[in-house]
N, C-alpha and C positions, 0 to 999 in steps of 0.2 A: 409525559413520557410515552414513547412509542414502543410497542412490543413487535412491530412488523419486523420480518426477517431482513437481514442485510445480505445483498447479493454481491459477490466478489468476482470480478472478471479479469482474467490475464494469465500471466505466465507462471508456471511451476518448473523449477530446474534444480540442478545441482551445483553448488559453489565448490570449486576445487581450489585449495589453499596451497601455498608454497611448501608446506610440510607434508604434502601428499594426502592431507585429510580432506574429506568430502562431506559437505554439509547441505542438507536440504534447504532450498530457498526460492527466490523469486519474490518480488515485492508483494503482489497480490496473494500469493500462497502464505507468505509470512503474516500478512494482515489477517487472513482467514484463520490460520493456526492460532494466533493470539485471541482472536474473537470467540473461537470454540472453547479455548481455555477459560475465557470469561463467562461462559455459559450462553453465548448468543446464537449458537447453532447456525453459522452462516452458509449461504448456498454458494458454492465455489464452482465457477465454470473455467475449465481450461482444457488442455489437450496434451497426452503423453504418448511416447512411442510404445510399440509392442516389444519391449526389450526389458533388460534386467533392471535398468534405472527406473522404468515405468512401473515395473512390478514393486520396486521399493517404495515409490510414492504411494501407491494404492495400499500397501501394507501399513506405511506410516499413517495414512489417513484413517485406516480402519482402527488402528491402535488408539488413535486420538478421538475416536467416535465421531469422525467428520463424515458428512454426507457425500457419497461418491457419485451420485447420479448426475451430476454436472460435468464429470471429468470424461472427455472423449478419448477414444483410443485411435492412434494412427498407425497404419500398417506400412506406411512408406517412410515417414520421417522419424528421426530419434528423439527421444526425451532430451529436453534442453539441458546444456552445460555451460558453465561460465568459469573462466580461469580468473581467480582473484589474486592481486599482489598488493602488498601494503607499502605505500610510498609515503614517507614523512608522516606516519601515523594515520594516514588516510587510504581507505580501499580504492584500488583501481581495478576495472573489470574488462576483460577480453571476452566478448559475447560472440558465441558462435552462430553464423547464420543458418537458416533453413532448418529450424527446430520444430518439434511437433506443435508447440504453442503458437507458432506463426499461422497455423492452418486450422484454428478453431472454426468449425463448420456452422454456418447459420442454420442449415437444414438438420443439424443434429442437436440444436439447443434444447435441453429439457425445459419443462415449464417451470418457471420461477415466479415468485410473488412479485406483482408489478407496483406495489404501493410502499414498499420499504425503501431504504437507501440502496443505491446502486454505486458501487465503487469500481474505478478502472484506473489503470496507469497509462504509460504511453509506449513501453518498450514492445508489448505484444501486438501493437497496432502498426509495426513496421511493415507488415505483409498485408495485401489486399484482402485475403481470406478472413483474417481475424478482424479487420476493419469492418468488413461486411457483416461479421457475426455480431459485433458490437452494435452497429447501426440497427440491426434487426431487434436487438434486445432493447435498445433505447426507444425504438418506435412503439413498443408496447408498454413502456415503463410510465408509471404515473407518480412515483415518489421523487425525492430529491437525488441529485446525481453529484457524486463526490469524485473529483479527478486528482490523482496523485502523480504529479509530474516527475518523471525520472529520465532526464535527457542523457543518453548514452551514445556518444560519437561513434560511427557516423550514422546512428540509426534514428535520426529525428529531422524534421523539416519545420522550421519556424511557422510558416503559413499553416501548416496542417495542425500543429499543436495549439496555436491561437484559435483556430476554428473549433477545436475540441473544448477549449477554455470558454468560448462563447456559449457552448451548450450546458456548461456545468453550473451548479449552484454553489458548491464548495470547491475551492482548489487549494492543494498544499504543494509547495515546492521550497527549494532551499535558496538562499540569497544569491548564489551564482546563477541559478536557473532563472530568477526574477531579473537579473541583469541581462541574461541572454534573450529573454523575451520581451523586455521593456526598456526602451532607450529613455532612462529617466534622469533625475537630477543628481543621483548618487545619495540623496538622503532617504534612507530606507522607509522612514515614516511616511514621507510625501509619496514616494513611489508606490508603496503598498496601497494608499488610499486611492491614488489615481488609477492604478491597475484594476483594483476591485470595482471602481466606478465605471471605468471604460467597458468592462465585461459583464456589468450588471450582476455581480456575485453577491450571494447571501453572506459568504465569509471567505477570507483569504488568510491562509497561515503560511508564514515564511520561517523556515528553520535556519539557524545560524551557527550550527556545529557547536563548539564549546561555549559560545556565547548565549546558548539558549534558543528561544524562539519567540516570534511575535505574531499577532493575529489582528485583523481589522474586520469588524462587522458591518451590516448594512446601515447602521446608525453612525458610521465612521468612527466608532470607538476602537482605540488601539489598546490591546493588552500584551504584556511581555512577561516571560518566565526565564529563569536561569537554571543551570544544572545544579544539583546538590553539591555541597561542599565536600572536599576530600574524595572526589569521584575515582573509583578504581575502574581502569579501562583495560580490558583484555583485547577487544577489537570493536570497531564502530560499524562493522557490516550489519545492516538491518535496523540501525537505530532510528532512521526516518519512518521505517515500516512500523516499528513499535509505537512510535509517536502517533502515526496515522490511525492504527488500530484503536487507540483510546480517543482520538478525535471521533471516529465513527461511533464509538461506544457512547461518548458524551452527547453527540447530536441525538442518537437514538433514544438515550435516556432522558433527554431534555435538561441536561446539566447546564447551568450558566457557563458562558464561554471562559471566564477566568478560571473557574474551577476545573473545566475540562482541560485547558492548557496546563495547569498546574499538575493535574493527575497524568496527562501525556507525557510531561517532562520527567515526572518521577519514574514512570515505567520505562521510558527510554533511557534514563540514567542507570536504572537496574540492569536493563539488557546488555549495555555495553560492558558489563562486568562478566558476561557470559561469552563462550566461543560460539561464533556463528549467530545467525539471525533468528533462530528458533530454539526453544528450550524444551527438552523432553521430560523434565520433572515437573509434575502437576503442582508440587509444593511451591515452586517459584511463583506460580500465579495465585495460588490460594491466598497469599498474604494480601494481595490486592483486592481479590474478591471479598475477603473479610473486611478490609479497610473501607472499602467502597460500599459495602453492604449490598452487593449485587444479588439479585434474586434470579432464579432460572428463567430463561425465556419460555414464553407460553406459545 
């Protein structure tokens, strides 16, 4: 088990829903929020605007006892926003360009622990400034690198994403993203093994929506999990982020891969019964803290 601090790099934003509700989100932020609730005290690195939404993010982080020292302030670009629509039960995202999280500055990076897990996604890397900041962070990092793929058209490039995959130890993506990045056989078991081996990954995790998820490790062992029966779904926004947060937790805690996947699926199944990608009620998380016998981070 490792007690090293987990570093999370990437976007924080507000998801705007068709009913005019507004929910705090962004894949890396969602992951950091969940990990904080699990007692891991992650170090979150992002950038917000000097505006009302940025103030709301800082206030929410303070109320959740999150560390704000990695949150940069931008006086030019606004806090990120995304318009969410639900199409055939699946969320669709209209992502606004030139947001504060695109301009995470390498020269403003706060000192982070360099030997714990480092998580990053792909959306925040659409701009050169944030890409440079991540490269600076990775240059001094000694621990494992976890990449959470979130391909959002038109904000990604296959060559650049695969280059990032090559730097990673662990990669998580969904089955559509695996197909987009890998011209395989169509047999997900075969394609996962080949993709993992081609990129020298310690582990590859593929989520398959209502079918559950699969993972393959460095020993070429495949494990699979399925959602709980009689699942109540309010919306699926942030389900993958919930899954990723428990993957990070399991890797950090040294859980076996099968157990990690089962717990990640259980938490993601609970999250889709909530509105939005984060939950404000600590009691939602406490049942998992108790069930998994989590101890406070040191």
